[in-house]
C-alpha positions as CSV (number, residue, x, y, z in Angstrom):
1,M,15.4,0.2,-0.4
2,E,13.5,1.0,2.6
3,A,16.4,0.0,4.8
4,E,18.6,2.5,3.1
5,F,16.1,5.5,2.4
6,G,13.5,4.5,5.2
7,A,9.7,3.9,4.6
8,P,7.5,6.0,2.2
9,G,5.0,8.3,3.5
10,V,5.0,12.2,4.0
11,Q,7.4,11.8,7.2
12,N,10.0,11.1,5.0
13,P,10.8,13.6,2.6
14,A,13.7,11.8,1.2
15,V,11.5,9.3,-0.6
16,M,9.3,9.7,-3.5
17,D,6.4,7.4,-2.7
18,L,5.2,6.2,-5.8
19,I,5.7,7.6,-9.4
20,T,2.9,6.2,-11.4
21,L,1.0,7.4,-14.9
22,D,-2.3,8.3,-15.6
23,A,-3.0,7.1,-19.3
24,D,-6.6,8.7,-19.4
25,A,-5.0,12.1,-18.6
26,D,-1.5,11.4,-19.8
27,C,0.1,12.8,-16.9
28,V,2.8,11.8,-14.4
29,V,1.3,11.2,-11.1
30,L,3.7,12.0,-8.0
31,V,2.0,10.1,-5.0
32,M,2.6,11.0,-1.6
33,I,0.8,9.0,0.9
34,E,-0.5,10.2,4.3
35,R,-1.7,7.1,6.4
36,R,-2.8,9.3,9.5
37,K,-6.2,11.0,10.4
38,W,-5.7,14.8,10.1
39,G,-4.6,16.4,13.4
40,E,-3.3,13.1,14.7
41,S,0.3,14.7,14.8
42,P,1.5,18.3,15.1
43,R,4.1,18.1,12.9
44,Q,1.7,16.9,10.1
45,L,1.2,19.7,7.8
46,H,4.9,20.7,8.3
47,E,5.7,17.5,7.0
48,I,3.6,17.5,4.1
49,E,4.7,20.9,3.1
50,E,8.1,19.5,3.0
51,K,7.1,16.5,1.3
52,I,5.4,19.0,-1.5
53,N,8.3,21.1,-1.6
54,R,10.6,18.1,-2.7
55,Y,7.9,16.9,-5.2
56,L,7.8,20.1,-6.8
57,G,11.8,20.4,-6.8
58,Y,11.7,16.9,-8.3
59,A,9.6,17.8,-11.1
60,L,10.5,21.4,-11.7
61,D,14.4,21.0,-11.2
62,G,14.1,18.2,-14.2
63,F,15.2,15.4,-11.7
64,L,11.9,13.5,-12.6
65,V,13.1,13.8,-16.8
66,Q,16.5,12.6,-15.6
67,H,15.7,9.9,-14.2
68,H,12.2,8.7,-16.2
69,P,12.9,10.3,-19.8
70,Q,10.1,8.9,-21.0
71,Y,8.0,11.4,-19.1
72,E,9.7,14.3,-20.9
73,A,6.9,17.0,-22.1
74,K,3.9,15.1,-19.9
75,R,2.1,17.1,-17.5
76,V,2.7,16.4,-13.7
77,R,0.3,16.2,-10.8
78,I,1.2,15.9,-7.3
79,R,-1.3,13.4,-5.4
80,L,-2.0,13.3,-1.5
81,D,-3.2,10.1,-0.6
82,C,-5.0,10.1,2.6
83,V,-7.4,8.2,4.7
84,E,-10.3,11.0,5.6
85,A,-11.0,14.1,3.4
86,P,-9.3,17.1,4.5
87,H,-11.0,19.7,7.1
88,G,-10.2,22.6,9.4
89,E,-7.0,23.9,9.2
90,A,-5.7,20.9,6.6
91,L,-8.4,21.7,4.1
92,A,-6.9,25.8,3.9
93,F,-3.6,23.9,3.7
94,V,-4.6,21.7,0.8
95,D,-6.3,24.7,-1.0
96,A,-2.9,26.7,-0.9
97,A,-0.9,23.9,-2.1
98,A,-3.0,23.6,-4.9
99,R,-2.7,27.2,-5.8
100,V,0.9,26.8,-5.3
101,A,1.4,24.1,-7.7
102,R,-0.8,25.4,-10.2
103,A,1.3,28.5,-10.3
104,Q,4.4,26.2,-11.5
105,G,2.5,24.6,-14.0
106,L,1.9,21.1,-12.0
107,D,-1.6,19.7,-10.9
108,F,-2.2,19.2,-7.0
109,V,-4.9,16.7,-6.2
110,V,-6.2,15.1,-3.0
111,N,-7.3,11.4,-3.2
112,V,-9.3,9.8,0.1
113,A,-8.8,6.7,0.2
114,P,-9.5,4.6,3.4
115,P,-6.9,2.1,4.5
116,P,-7.1,-1.3,3.7
């Protein structure tokens, strides 16, 4: 799949990085992976914004349920996995993203997970 669509990560909006189920919260989690530190690329926030928009469309336009009917009627959470906590401009950006997602009935969270 990577040869056809490219590597997962926020730089590639054409790929859903990971779709998983949080059984405890009974919700579907659409995971975006950001391997760079904040501010490492001048296009970083634009790339994440584009990826968020693709994820919102995937969920809200019915493609998630079309591809995974078992997730019908489940709450959807978009999760940004990143290597460090957002700060500065990135913090304001993720706060705005969370507000936009909530306005559409979805959750948006940031998960800080240092690289392996």
